[in-house]
C-alpha positions as CSV (number, residue, x, y, z in Angstrom):
1,M,114.7,109.8,62.3
2,V,116.2,106.3,62.7
3,S,115.6,103.8,59.9
4,G,114.0,100.5,60.9
5,D,115.6,98.4,58.1
6,S,117.5,95.2,59.1
7,G,121.1,94.6,57.9
8,A,124.3,92.7,58.6
9,S,125.5,91.9,62.1
10,D,127.6,95.1,62.5
11,D,124.7,97.2,61.1
12,V,122.3,95.6,63.6
13,E,124.6,96.7,66.5
14,S,125.0,100.2,65.0
15,R,121.3,100.7,64.6
16,A,120.7,99.4,68.1
17,A,123.2,101.9,69.5
18,T,121.6,104.7,67.6
19,W,118.2,103.8,68.9
20,V,119.4,103.7,72.5
21,V,121.0,107.1,72.2
22,R,118.0,108.6,70.5
23,S,115.7,107.1,73.3
24,A,117.9,108.6,76.0
25,E,117.5,112.1,74.5
26,G,113.8,112.2,75.2
27,P,110.5,110.5,74.4
28,L,110.2,109.0,70.9
29,S,107.6,110.3,68.5
30,D,104.7,108.0,67.7
31,V,106.3,107.3,64.3
32,E,109.7,106.6,65.8
33,Q,108.3,104.3,68.5
34,Q,106.5,102.3,65.8
35,Q,109.7,102.1,63.8
36,L,111.6,100.9,66.9
37,D,108.9,98.3,67.8
38,N,108.8,97.0,64.2
39,W,112.6,96.7,64.1
40,L,112.8,94.9,67.4
41,S,110.1,92.4,66.3
42,E,111.8,91.6,63.0
43,N,114.5,89.5,64.4
44,S,115.5,88.3,67.9
45,R,119.0,89.5,67.1
46,H,117.7,93.1,67.1
47,L,116.3,92.8,70.6
48,G,119.6,91.2,71.8
49,A,121.6,94.1,70.3
50,Y,119.3,96.7,71.7
51,V,119.6,95.2,75.3
52,R,123.4,95.1,75.0
53,A,123.5,98.7,73.8
54,Q,121.2,99.7,76.7
55,A,123.6,98.0,79.1
56,V,126.5,100.1,77.9
57,W,124.4,103.3,78.0
58,I,123.4,102.9,81.7
59,D,126.9,102.0,82.8
60,V,128.2,105.6,82.7
61,D,131.3,104.9,84.7
62,R,132.4,102.2,82.3
63,L,131.9,104.5,79.4
64,A,133.9,107.1,81.1
65,A,136.7,104.6,81.5
66,L,136.5,103.7,77.9
67,D,136.8,107.4,77.1
68,G,140.1,107.7,78.9
69,G,138.7,108.7,82.2
70,R,137.1,111.9,81.0
71,D,133.5,112.6,82.0
72,I,130.8,112.1,79.5
73,E,128.3,114.8,79.8
74,P,124.6,114.3,78.9
75,V,123.3,115.7,75.6
76,P,121.5,118.9,76.4
77,Q,119.7,119.3,73.1
78,A,120.5,116.5,70.5
79,R,118.9,118.4,67.6
80,H,121.5,121.1,68.1
81,W,124.4,118.6,68.4
82,P,124.0,115.8,65.7
83,W,127.7,115.1,65.9
84,R,127.3,114.4,69.6
85,R,124.7,111.8,69.0
86,M,126.9,110.1,66.4
87,A,129.9,110.1,68.8
88,L,128.0,108.6,71.7
89,A,126.4,106.0,69.5
90,A,129.8,105.1,68.2
91,S,131.1,104.7,71.8
92,V,128.2,102.4,72.6
93,L,128.8,100.4,69.5
94,I,132.5,100.0,70.1
95,A,131.8,98.8,73.7
96,V,129.2,96.3,72.5
97,S,131.1,94.9,69.5
98,G,134.3,94.7,71.5
99,G,132.6,92.4,74.1
100,L,133.5,94.8,77.0
101,I,130.1,94.6,78.6
102,A,128.6,91.1,79.3
103,Q,124.8,90.9,79.3
104,D,124.8,88.5,82.3
105,R,126.7,91.1,84.4
106,L,125.0,94.4,83.5
107,G,121.7,93.6,81.8
108,G,119.7,96.0,79.6
109,R,117.8,99.0,80.9
110,I,114.2,99.3,79.6
111,A,112.1,102.3,80.7
112,T,108.7,103.8,80.0
113,A,107.6,107.4,80.3
114,R,104.6,108.7,82.3
115,G,101.5,107.5,80.5
116,E,103.3,104.9,78.4
117,V,102.5,101.2,78.5
118,R,104.9,98.9,76.6
119,E,105.2,95.2,75.7
120,V,108.6,93.7,75.2
121,A,109.4,90.2,73.9
122,L,112.4,88.8,75.7
123,D,115.0,86.4,74.2
124,D,113.6,83.4,76.0
125,G,110.1,83.8,74.7
126,S,108.7,85.5,77.8
127,K,106.7,88.7,77.6
128,L,107.4,91.7,79.7
129,F,104.8,94.5,80.1
130,L,105.9,97.8,81.6
131,N,103.4,100.2,83.1
132,G,103.9,104.0,83.0
133,D,107.0,105.5,84.6
134,T,108.7,102.1,85.1
135,V,112.4,101.1,84.9
136,V,113.7,97.5,84.7
137,Q,117.0,95.9,83.9
138,V,117.2,92.6,82.1
139,R,120.1,90.3,83.3
140,F,119.8,86.9,81.6
141,A,122.7,84.5,82.4
142,G,123.3,80.8,81.6
143,K,121.6,79.4,84.7
144,E,118.9,82.0,85.5
145,R,116.8,84.8,84.0
146,R,116.8,87.8,86.3
147,I,114.9,91.1,86.1
148,L,115.6,94.0,88.4
149,L,112.6,96.3,88.9
150,R,114.0,99.7,89.7
151,R,110.7,101.7,89.7
152,G,107.1,101.4,88.8
153,E,105.2,98.2,87.9
154,A,105.8,95.4,85.5
155,S,104.0,92.2,84.5
156,F,105.6,89.0,83.3
157,Q,104.3,86.1,81.2
158,V,107.1,83.6,81.7
159,A,108.2,81.0,79.2
160,H,108.5,77.6,80.9
161,D,112.1,76.6,81.5
162,R,112.7,74.6,84.7
163,A,116.5,74.7,84.2
164,R,116.6,78.5,84.1
165,P,114.3,80.0,86.8
166,F,112.9,83.4,86.2
167,I,113.6,85.8,89.1
168,V,112.3,89.4,89.6
169,Q,114.0,91.5,92.2
170,A,112.2,94.6,93.7
171,D,114.0,96.2,96.6
172,A,114.2,93.5,99.4
173,V,111.7,91.3,97.7
174,S,112.5,88.6,95.1
175,V,110.0,86.5,93.1
176,R,111.0,83.2,91.6
177,A,109.0,81.5,88.9
178,V,109.4,78.9,86.2
179,G,106.3,79.4,83.9
180,T,103.6,81.7,85.2
181,D,101.9,85.1,84.8
182,F,102.4,87.6,87.5
183,A,103.0,91.3,88.2
184,V,105.3,93.2,90.6
185,G,105.0,96.8,91.6
186,I,106.8,99.4,93.7
187,A,104.5,102.0,95.1
188,D,105.5,105.6,95.8
189,A,105.6,104.9,99.5
190,G,108.0,102.0,98.9
191,D,105.5,99.1,99.3
192,V,106.2,96.1,97.0
193,S,103.3,94.1,95.7
194,V,103.2,90.8,93.9
195,T,100.0,89.7,92.1
196,V,99.7,86.2,90.6
197,A,97.4,85.6,87.7
198,Q,98.5,82.1,86.8
199,G,100.8,79.5,88.2
200,V,102.8,79.6,91.4
201,V,105.7,81.9,92.5
202,A,108.0,81.9,95.5
203,V,108.3,85.3,97.2
204,T,111.3,85.9,99.4
205,E,111.7,88.9,101.7
206,K,115.2,89.9,102.8
207,E,114.5,93.2,104.6
208,T,115.5,92.2,108.2
209,G,116.6,89.0,110.0
210,Q,116.3,85.7,108.2
211,P,114.8,85.6,104.7
212,R,111.2,84.5,104.7
213,Q,109.6,82.7,101.8
214,H,106.0,82.6,100.8
215,M,104.4,80.4,98.1
216,L,101.9,82.5,96.2
217,R,99.3,80.9,93.9
218,H,97.1,82.2,91.2
219,D,94.6,84.9,92.3
220,E,96.7,85.9,95.3
221,Q,98.5,89.1,96.2
222,F,101.4,89.6,98.6
223,V,102.4,93.1,99.8
224,A,105.5,94.0,101.7
225,A,105.3,97.4,103.5
226,A,107.2,99.2,106.2
227,T,104.4,98.3,108.6
228,G,104.6,94.6,107.8
229,T,103.4,92.1,105.2
230,R,100.0,90.9,104.2
231,R,98.6,88.2,101.8
232,V,95.2,88.4,100.4
233,G,93.1,86.3,98.0
234,L,91.6,87.9,94.9
235,D,89.0,86.5,92.5
236,A,90.0,86.2,88.9
237,R,87.9,89.1,87.9
238,E,89.7,91.4,90.3
239,V,93.1,90.2,89.1
240,N,92.1,90.9,85.5
241,R,90.9,94.3,86.5
242,R,94.2,95.2,88.2
243,L,96.2,94.0,85.1
244,A,93.9,95.6,82.5
245,W,96.6,98.3,82.0
246,R,98.5,95.7,79.9
247,K,95.8,96.0,77.3
248,G,95.7,99.8,77.5
249,Q,92.6,99.9,79.7
250,L,91.6,101.1,83.2
251,V,88.7,99.2,84.7
252,F,86.8,100.3,87.8
253,R,84.2,98.2,89.6
254,G,83.1,100.0,92.7
255,Q,86.3,101.8,93.6
256,M,86.0,105.2,95.2
257,L,86.0,107.9,92.6
258,A,89.1,109.6,94.2
259,T,91.0,106.3,94.0
260,A,90.0,105.8,90.4
261,A,91.0,109.4,89.6
262,A,94.4,108.8,91.1
263,E,94.9,105.8,88.8
264,V,93.8,107.8,85.8
265,N,96.2,110.6,86.7
266,R,99.1,108.2,86.7
267,Y,98.9,108.2,82.9
268,A,97.3,111.6,82.1
269,A,99.1,114.6,80.8
270,K,96.3,116.7,82.4
271,P,95.0,115.4,85.7
272,V,91.5,115.1,87.0
273,V,90.9,117.1,90.2
274,I,87.9,116.4,92.4
275,N,87.0,119.5,94.4
276,D,84.3,117.8,96.5
277,P,85.4,115.3,99.2
278,S,81.9,113.6,99.3
279,L,82.1,113.1,95.5
280,G,85.5,111.6,95.8
281,R,84.1,108.9,98.2
282,A,81.4,107.8,95.8
283,E,81.8,104.4,94.3
284,F,82.4,104.4,90.6
285,M,82.2,101.9,87.7
286,G,83.6,102.2,84.1
287,V,86.1,101.2,81.5
288,F,88.5,103.8,80.0
289,N,91.5,103.9,77.7
290,V,94.8,104.6,79.4
291,G,95.5,108.3,79.2
292,D,92.0,109.5,78.4
293,A,91.4,111.7,81.4
294,R,88.8,113.7,79.6
295,A,86.5,110.7,79.0
296,F,86.9,109.6,82.6
297,A,86.0,113.1,83.9
298,R,83.0,113.3,81.7
299,G,81.9,109.8,82.6
300,A,82.1,110.6,86.3
301,A,80.2,113.8,85.9
302,A,77.4,112.0,84.1
303,A,77.3,109.3,86.7
304,F,77.0,111.7,89.7
305,N,75.1,114.7,88.2
306,G,78.3,116.6,88.2
307,E,80.1,119.0,85.9
308,V,83.6,119.2,84.4
309,V,85.5,122.4,83.9
310,E,88.6,122.0,81.7
311,T,91.5,124.4,82.2
312,D,94.9,124.5,80.8
313,K,96.2,122.4,83.7
314,A,93.4,120.1,84.8
315,F,89.9,118.7,84.5
316,I,88.1,120.0,87.5
317,L,85.2,117.7,88.6
318,S,82.5,118.9,90.9
319,R,78.8,118.4,91.6
320,E,76.4,120.6,89.8
321,Q,75.0,123.4,92.0
322,N,72.0,122.2,94.1
323,S,72.8,118.6,93.2
324,P,72.1,116.2,96.2
325,S,75.0,114.4,97.8
326,H,75.2,110.6,97.5
């Protein structure tokens, strides 16, 4: 288990490298995650060191070159190979301390597991929220602050700095802001959505032909899909509902039960399965903690005179026998 104590500059880089390697081996335990979060929040230098170490970790080709051109194989089971973890951490540390990887060129990789929601404080004072199964890269340079959204959904509360615009890139869509609150998501089908809670952002599409720009204001959403683009207005209540995951909650106000279950299943280790199509079309209301599929299934069953059968693999939701359809 990695210690969270702070230390001298070289010790900070060493601890950051060790944390990155440990995180790459598999999900952190609750205790380890808390230790890492505490260590990152102790000092802005800790986050900077962590981002630099992540940049080295993701650039496998560069690490291979540093290793004399030999392939670096992934760690199959770190607990069986403690020396391997130490060697890889040392390689990361050497690259970071030697200045071989520049943050403005590679940026740091930050990722969440399925069901994990994470808040990260960036060096400029902005806040980054990552939804479950999300990957971003942080590439801050002198004249701009750039985030690459590789997968999933992320929300940004941007610290105002007119001299350094904040840019989020998601596939062929880029979002430019100075000081605002917005979210960007990439759906499984490849659609890119931008939802603005506060301020104004400039959204640019570069898929085909000439780039097109759209100015998006608070309580608006822009979606770029294979079938075209659309822009819709949302009330503040709906924006807050869609971003409730940042606080670890899922809020439903009249969504179809099947749609709500799909959102719950995004975080759940054991999914909710609805075996009655008419039940799946019923409108549902409720507030639940992220990952609590059991409470959702029981709440839905109570709302629609249904029943829940829990198996090893799922919560199966159905109507009670002889219960009328809605």
